[in-house]
C-alpha positions in Angstrom: 3.0 2.7 -22.3 3.8 2.9 -26.0 0.2 3.1 -26.9 -0.4 5.9 -24.4 2.6 7.8 -25.8 1.3 7.4 -29.3 -2.1 8.6 -28.3 -0.7 11.3 -26.0 -2.9 9.9 -23.2 -1.8 11.5 -20.0 -4.6 9.8 -18.1 -2.9 6.5 -18.6 0.1 7.8 -16.6 -2.1 9.0 -13.8 -3.7 5.6 -13.4 -0.4 3.8 -13.8 1.2 6.0 -11.0 -1.3 4.5 -8.5 -0.6 1.0 -9.6 3.1 1.5 -9.5 3.0 3.0 -6.0 0.9 0.1 -4.8 3.2 -2.4 -6.4 6.4 -0.8 -5.0 4.9 -0.6 -1.5 3.8 -4.3 -1.5 7.3 -5.4 -2.6 9.1 -2.9 -0.4 11.6 -1.8 -3.0 11.1 2.0 -2.7 11.9 1.9 1.0 14.5 -0.8 0.7 12.4 -3.0 3.1 13.0 -6.1 1.0 16.7 -7.1 1.0 15.9 -10.0 -1.4 15.5 -7.4 -4.1 19.1 -6.1 -3.7 20.4 -8.0 -6.7 17.4 -6.7 -8.8 18.3 -3.0 -8.5 18.0 -2.6 -12.3 14.5 -3.9 -12.1 13.4 -1.6 -9.3 14.9 1.4 -11.0 13.2 0.5 -14.3 9.8 0.4 -12.5 10.5 3.7 -10.8 11.6 5.4 -14.0 8.9 3.9 -16.3 6.3 6.6 -15.8 8.7 9.5 -16.0 10.2 8.2 -19.2 6.8 7.8 -20.8 5.7 11.3 -19.8 8.9 12.7 -21.2 8.1 11.1 -24.5 4.9 13.1 -24.5 6.4 16.3 -23.0 10.1 16.2 -23.7 10.8 19.6 -22.2 9.3 18.7 -18.8 11.2 19.6 -15.7 12.2 16.0 -14.9 13.2 15.1 -18.4 16.9 14.6 -18.3 18.8 13.4 -21.4 20.3 10.4 -19.5 16.9 9.2 -18.1 15.6 7.3 -21.2 18.9 5.5 -22.0 19.3 4.5 -18.3 15.7 3.2 -18.3 16.3 1.2 -21.5 19.5 -0.2 -20.1 17.9 -1.2 -16.7 15.0 -2.7 -18.5 17.2 -4.8 -20.7 19.3 -6.0 -17.7 16.2 -6.7 -15.7 14.8 -8.9 -18.5 18.2 -10.7 -18.7 18.0 -11.4 -14.9 14.4 -12.6 -15.2 15.4 -15.0 -18.0 18.2 -16.4 -15.9 21.0 -14.5 -17.7 
C-alpha cells in the first residue's frame, strides 16, 4: 500500500478491493460466519479498513476519510500483529 500511496496509484486499490473481498468471503469474517475469528476482531477490522485508509492518504478530503480512521487502523494492525506473534 505504501508504494501505491507514494505513486498515487488508484488502480492498486481497485485491484486490492477484489482480493480483499475474496479473502473476507473465504474466511467469513465480514458476515461473521466464522466464530473462530471472534478473538481476532482487530485483524478483521484492519483488513476491512486497509483500503480506505490507503485511499484517504491519496485523497484526504474524501467522503469516508474520518480523522479517527487511520489511528484506529494503526492500532488494530499493531494488535493483530501482536496476536499473530503470540502476544
